[in-house]
N, C-alpha and C positions, 0 to 999 in steps of 0.2 A: 504494500500500500504506500503510495506516495503522499507526501504532505508538503504544503507550501509554508508552514510554520510549525515550530516545535516549542515546547516549554523548556525552561532551564533545567528541569528534572532530568532531561535526556543527556545532560552533560556529566552526570555522576559516573557512568562507566568510563568515560574518557579521563576524568579526573583520577579515578582509581588506577587506570592503566598508566597514566603519566607518573603518578607517585611510585608505583611498583617499578617502572623502568628507571626512575631516578634512584630508588633504593638499590637496584641491582647494577647500577653503572660501575660500581667498584669491581665487580666480577668481570663484566664485559664492557669496556669503555666505549665500544661502538654503539651502545644503546643510548648514550648520553645525548647525541644529536636528535634522536627520535623523541626523547623525553622533552628536550628544550623546544622542539618543533610543536609538540602537542601543547606545551605551556604557552608558547607564543600565540597559538590559535585560540586557546582559552582566554588569553589576555585581550585579544582583539574583539571578543564578543561583548556586546553591551551588557552592563552589570544588572540591568533590570528589564523586565518585559519579555515577551515572546521573541524567539529567534527566527528571523526570516531574511529574505533578500540575499545580499552579498555574504552575510555571516553564515547563512544556511548553505549557500553554495560552497563556501570555504570548508565547512564541516563535511559536506558531501565529498569534496575532493580529498580531505584528510582521511575520512573513513575508507574511501576507495584505495588510497595509498597504503593505509595500514593493512588492507586486505591483500596487497600484492607485494610479497616478500622481496622479489628481485628489484622492483622499482623503489621500494622503501630503502633497501640497502644502498642503491645508487644515490638517492637523495641524501641519505645520511653521510655518505662519502663526500658528496658535494658540500655539505655543511662543514664537515671536517676540513675540506680544502679551502674554505673561506666564503662560501655562498651564505648569504644571510637567511635567517628563518623567514623574514618578511618576503624576501624574493621567492622562496619556495612556496609560501602560502599564496602569494599573488599568482604564481604560476598554476597552482591548483585551481584557482578560480577561472583563469583563462584557458585552462586545459593544456598548458605547456607540459612537455615530457622532460625527464631528466636528460642531461647532455649525453650521458653514456648510454649505450644500447643495453636494454634489458633482455634477459633470456626467457622472460615470461611469454607463454604462448597465448595468454589471455588478450583479447582485444581491449583497447582502452575504452572504458565506458564514457559515454557522452555526459557532460555536466548539464543538468537541467535545473529548472527552478523548483523541482520537486525532489525531496530527499527520501530515499529508501531507508527503512528503519534498520536494516542489517541486524535485526534482533535486539536493538537497543531500546525501542519503545513500541 
């Protein structure tokens, strides 16, 4: 089911994932960029009210990225190499792909103004 807006309650799973990745970054340092990317996305979302529009598109792109291990690894490496979190998040809204080729055989989903729940709400 697609939605054009979501409540802030839907952010809880992302906050939990971000905190767990942050806590585990001492074991695997390559998860730190993913944790910081999620935190940057959460910071860009308005602090009150329903989430819609550009913020919803950004979350859609982030969830799609988190679902594609190869692309996520490439974006994390780009962040390690100096690309900013904001640049990555802006690219998720516009549908940009990471600079490096991914080995994922999944086709890139199209970003729409509707957000699939992906089991979060």
